[in-house]
C-alpha positions as CSV (number, residue, x, y, z in Angstrom):
1,M,-256.4,9.8,37.9
2,N,-254.4,9.5,34.7
3,A,-253.5,6.0,33.5
4,T,-249.8,5.5,32.6
5,L,-249.5,4.7,28.9
6,P,-247.2,1.8,28.0
7,A,-243.9,2.7,26.3
8,P,-243.8,2.3,22.6
9,M,-242.1,-0.9,21.3
10,D,-239.2,1.0,19.7
11,V,-238.5,2.7,23.0
12,K,-238.4,-0.6,24.8
13,L,-236.0,-2.0,22.2
14,M,-233.7,1.0,22.6
15,N,-233.6,0.6,26.3
16,I,-232.8,-3.1,26.1
17,T,-230.1,-2.4,23.5
18,A,-228.6,0.2,25.7
19,S,-228.6,-2.1,28.7
20,V,-226.9,-4.9,26.7
21,L,-224.3,-2.6,25.3
22,F,-223.6,-1.2,28.7
23,L,-223.1,-4.7,30.1
24,I,-220.8,-5.7,27.2
25,F,-218.7,-2.5,27.7
26,A,-218.5,-3.1,31.4
27,G,-217.5,-6.7,30.9
28,L,-214.8,-5.8,28.4
29,T,-213.5,-3.0,30.7
30,L,-213.4,-5.4,33.6
31,G,-211.6,-8.0,31.6
32,A,-209.0,-5.6,30.3
33,L,-208.4,-4.3,33.8
34,C,-207.9,-7.8,35.1
35,L,-205.6,-8.7,32.3
36,W,-203.6,-5.5,32.9
37,V,-203.3,-6.3,36.6
38,L,-202.2,-9.9,36.0
39,R,-199.5,-8.7,33.7
40,Q,-197.9,-6.5,36.3
41,P,-194.3,-7.3,37.5
42,V,-195.7,-8.2,41.0
43,F,-197.0,-11.4,39.5
44,A,-193.8,-12.4,37.7
45,L,-192.7,-16.0,37.9
46,G,-190.5,-16.5,41.0
47,G,-189.0,-19.8,39.9
48,I,-189.4,-23.3,38.6
49,E,-189.3,-26.4,40.8
50,V,-188.2,-29.5,38.8
51,R,-189.0,-32.9,40.2
52,G,-189.1,-36.5,38.9
53,E,-186.5,-38.2,36.7
54,V,-183.4,-36.1,35.8
55,T,-180.8,-38.8,35.2
56,H,-179.8,-37.5,31.8
57,N,-180.4,-33.8,32.5
58,N,-178.8,-31.3,34.8
59,V,-181.6,-29.3,36.6
60,L,-179.8,-26.0,36.3
61,T,-179.1,-26.5,32.6
62,L,-182.7,-27.7,32.0
63,K,-184.1,-24.5,33.5
64,A,-181.6,-22.3,31.5
65,N,-182.7,-24.0,28.3
66,V,-186.4,-23.7,28.9
67,A,-186.5,-20.2,30.5
68,P,-186.2,-18.3,27.1
69,H,-189.4,-20.0,26.0
70,L,-191.5,-18.8,28.9
71,R,-193.8,-15.9,28.2
72,G,-196.0,-14.0,30.6
73,T,-196.5,-13.9,34.4
74,F,-197.5,-16.5,36.9
75,F,-201.2,-16.2,35.8
76,T,-200.7,-15.7,32.1
77,V,-197.9,-18.1,31.2
78,N,-199.1,-20.8,28.8
79,L,-198.8,-24.1,30.5
80,D,-199.1,-26.1,27.3
81,E,-196.2,-24.2,25.7
82,T,-194.1,-24.6,28.9
83,R,-194.8,-28.3,28.8
84,G,-193.8,-28.5,25.2
85,A,-190.5,-26.6,25.9
86,F,-189.6,-29.2,28.6
87,E,-190.6,-32.2,26.4
88,A,-188.4,-30.8,23.6
89,V,-185.3,-31.4,25.8
90,P,-183.5,-34.7,24.9
91,W,-184.4,-37.6,27.1
92,V,-187.6,-36.0,28.4
93,R,-190.6,-38.1,27.5
94,R,-193.3,-36.3,29.4
95,A,-193.6,-33.2,31.5
96,T,-196.4,-32.2,33.8
97,V,-196.6,-28.5,34.6
98,R,-198.7,-26.9,37.4
99,R,-198.9,-23.4,38.9
100,E,-197.9,-23.4,42.5
101,F,-198.9,-20.3,44.5
102,P,-197.8,-17.8,45.1
103,N,-195.5,-17.4,42.1
104,R,-193.8,-20.7,41.1
105,L,-194.2,-23.4,38.5
106,G,-193.9,-27.1,39.5
107,V,-192.6,-29.4,36.8
108,T,-192.6,-33.2,37.1
109,L,-190.5,-35.0,34.5
110,Q,-190.5,-38.5,33.1
111,E,-187.5,-39.5,31.1
112,H,-187.2,-42.0,28.3
113,R,-185.7,-45.4,29.4
114,A,-183.7,-46.7,26.6
115,A,-184.7,-50.3,25.6
116,A,-183.0,-50.6,22.3
117,Y,-181.1,-48.8,19.5
118,W,-183.3,-48.0,16.6
119,G,-182.3,-48.0,13.0
120,P,-178.8,-48.2,11.4
121,E,-175.7,-47.7,13.5
122,S,-175.0,-44.3,11.9
123,G,-178.2,-42.9,13.4
124,S,-179.0,-41.4,16.8
125,Q,-182.4,-42.9,17.5
126,L,-183.4,-45.0,20.4
127,L,-186.5,-46.9,21.5
128,N,-187.9,-46.4,25.0
129,S,-189.6,-49.0,27.1
130,F,-192.9,-48.2,25.4
131,G,-191.6,-48.8,22.0
132,E,-191.5,-45.1,21.1
133,V,-188.7,-43.7,19.0
134,F,-186.8,-40.7,20.4
135,E,-183.6,-38.8,19.5
136,A,-180.7,-38.7,21.9
137,N,-177.0,-38.8,22.2
138,V,-176.3,-42.5,22.1
139,D,-173.0,-42.0,23.9
140,E,-175.1,-41.2,27.0
141,V,-176.5,-44.8,27.0
142,H,-174.8,-46.5,30.0
143,R,-175.9,-50.0,29.1
144,S,-173.9,-52.4,26.9
145,D,-176.7,-55.0,26.5
146,L,-179.1,-53.0,24.4
147,P,-180.1,-54.7,21.1
148,R,-180.4,-53.0,17.8
149,L,-183.9,-53.1,16.2
150,L,-184.7,-52.3,12.6
151,G,-187.9,-52.1,10.6
152,P,-190.4,-49.9,8.9
153,D,-191.5,-46.6,10.5
154,G,-194.5,-47.0,12.7
155,E,-193.7,-50.6,13.6
156,S,-191.2,-49.9,16.4
157,D,-193.6,-51.1,19.2
158,Q,-194.4,-54.3,17.4
159,I,-190.7,-55.0,16.8
160,L,-189.8,-54.3,20.5
161,G,-192.6,-56.7,21.5
162,M,-191.3,-59.4,19.2
163,Y,-187.8,-59.0,20.6
164,R,-189.1,-59.4,24.2
165,T,-190.9,-62.5,23.1
166,L,-188.0,-64.1,21.3
167,A,-185.0,-63.1,23.4
168,P,-185.5,-65.6,26.2
169,L,-185.9,-68.5,23.7
170,F,-182.2,-68.3,22.9
171,D,-181.0,-68.9,26.5
172,P,-180.6,-72.7,26.0
173,L,-178.0,-71.9,23.3
174,D,-176.1,-69.6,25.6
175,T,-176.4,-66.7,23.2
176,E,-178.6,-63.6,22.8
177,I,-180.2,-61.5,20.1
178,T,-178.0,-58.5,19.3
179,Q,-180.1,-57.3,16.3
180,L,-183.7,-58.0,15.2
181,E,-185.0,-56.8,11.9
182,L,-188.5,-56.8,10.4
183,T,-187.9,-56.5,6.6
184,G,-190.1,-54.6,4.2
185,R,-191.6,-57.9,3.1
186,G,-192.7,-58.8,6.7
187,S,-190.0,-61.4,7.4
188,W,-188.0,-61.5,10.6
189,R,-184.2,-61.8,10.8
190,A,-182.1,-62.2,14.0
191,L,-178.4,-61.6,14.5
192,L,-177.0,-63.4,17.5
193,G,-174.2,-62.5,19.8
194,S,-172.2,-65.4,18.4
195,G,-172.4,-63.8,15.0
196,A,-174.9,-66.3,13.6
197,V,-177.8,-65.1,11.4
198,V,-181.2,-66.7,11.9
199,E,-183.9,-66.2,9.2
200,L,-187.2,-66.5,11.2
201,G,-189.5,-65.9,8.3
202,R,-193.0,-64.5,8.3
203,G,-196.0,-65.3,10.6
204,T,-197.7,-64.4,13.8
205,P,-195.6,-64.2,17.0
206,E,-197.1,-67.6,18.0
207,E,-196.0,-69.2,14.7
208,I,-192.5,-67.8,14.8
209,T,-192.2,-68.8,18.5
210,E,-193.2,-72.4,17.7
211,R,-190.6,-72.6,14.9
212,L,-187.9,-71.1,17.0
213,E,-188.6,-73.4,20.0
214,R,-188.4,-76.4,17.7
215,F,-185.1,-75.2,16.3
216,V,-183.5,-74.4,19.7
217,K,-184.4,-77.9,20.9
218,T,-183.0,-79.6,17.9
219,V,-179.9,-77.7,16.9
220,P,-177.6,-79.0,19.7
221,T,-178.3,-82.6,18.8
222,V,-177.6,-81.9,15.1
223,A,-174.4,-80.1,16.0
224,R,-173.2,-83.0,18.2
225,Q,-173.6,-85.3,15.2
226,Y,-170.8,-83.4,13.5
227,G,-168.7,-83.1,16.6
228,R,-169.7,-79.5,17.2
229,G,-171.5,-77.4,19.8
230,A,-174.4,-75.0,19.3
231,D,-171.8,-72.2,19.4
232,A,-170.6,-73.4,16.0
233,L,-173.8,-72.1,14.4
234,E,-173.1,-69.7,11.5
235,S,-176.6,-69.3,10.0
236,A,-180.0,-71.0,10.1
237,D,-183.1,-70.7,7.9
238,L,-186.4,-71.5,9.6
239,R,-188.6,-70.5,6.7
240,Y,-189.3,-74.1,5.7
241,P,-192.7,-75.5,6.7
242,T,-191.5,-78.7,8.3
243,G,-187.9,-78.1,9.2
244,F,-184.9,-75.8,8.9
245,A,-181.5,-75.5,7.2
246,L,-178.4,-74.6,9.1
247,K,-174.7,-74.0,8.6
248,L,-172.0,-75.0,11.1
249,R,-168.5,-73.7,11.2
250,G,-166.0,-76.3,9.9
251,V,-168.8,-78.6,8.6
252,T,-169.6,-79.2,5.0
253,T,-171.9,-81.7,3.3
254,V,-170.4,-81.0,-0.1
255,T,-168.4,-83.9,-1.6
256,A,-165.0,-82.8,-2.9
257,A,-164.9,-83.0,-6.7
258,A,-162.8,-85.9,-8.1
259,P,-159.5,-84.7,-9.7
260,K,-159.6,-84.4,-13.4
261,R,-157.7,-87.0,-15.5
262,K,-154.8,-85.6,-17.5
């Protein structure tokens, strides 16, 4: 009986290499075949179902604007690119896109909810309820009570938060903040519905709140001493450490100069 001699090492390596190459070739062929099948017209997108918030967008117009950006079939369409196309539409804050068998895409939209105008009146930027800046047609805002907020880029959420903290504090004066600004030097300035300008100064929200509460409690009493109401306020400066300065319409503390002798 003849014993079987073991195959030489170089033959074994050749066999292993051939097997690996065959598996790679078979995998690539199968992948290409699958990709070819998935790209066939039979798997074309059959439609898009839009759900969620569409207050500022017409569904038909929305689909028409997004459709040119869609590439591929039901299986190959890029969901991230599709989501980006929807989120590029004005007023759309977030879009969630899913494949829905057999051949449709389901899109759920969340729109921006305008909380304030952002920047100068000549601009077209708004703030949503999260303090995020977005571009939109301001003529589509159907609220007349939105304040205008101004400040450095990147501070919009902080400024909106400060507005929400300070706005209720003016209720006792029967007025409201129509504009709040954070200056480049970190000082706060409020414009009221009555036209008065209030310099709030620097500090933490707690420090500014304390100064403003003291002012709101005191200014009616001061105004009555001059026969005026709080609505006579023209301006106030709360940047003093222990008090404030104010100006009332029709009130002056400047003594008239004596007439000169001839």
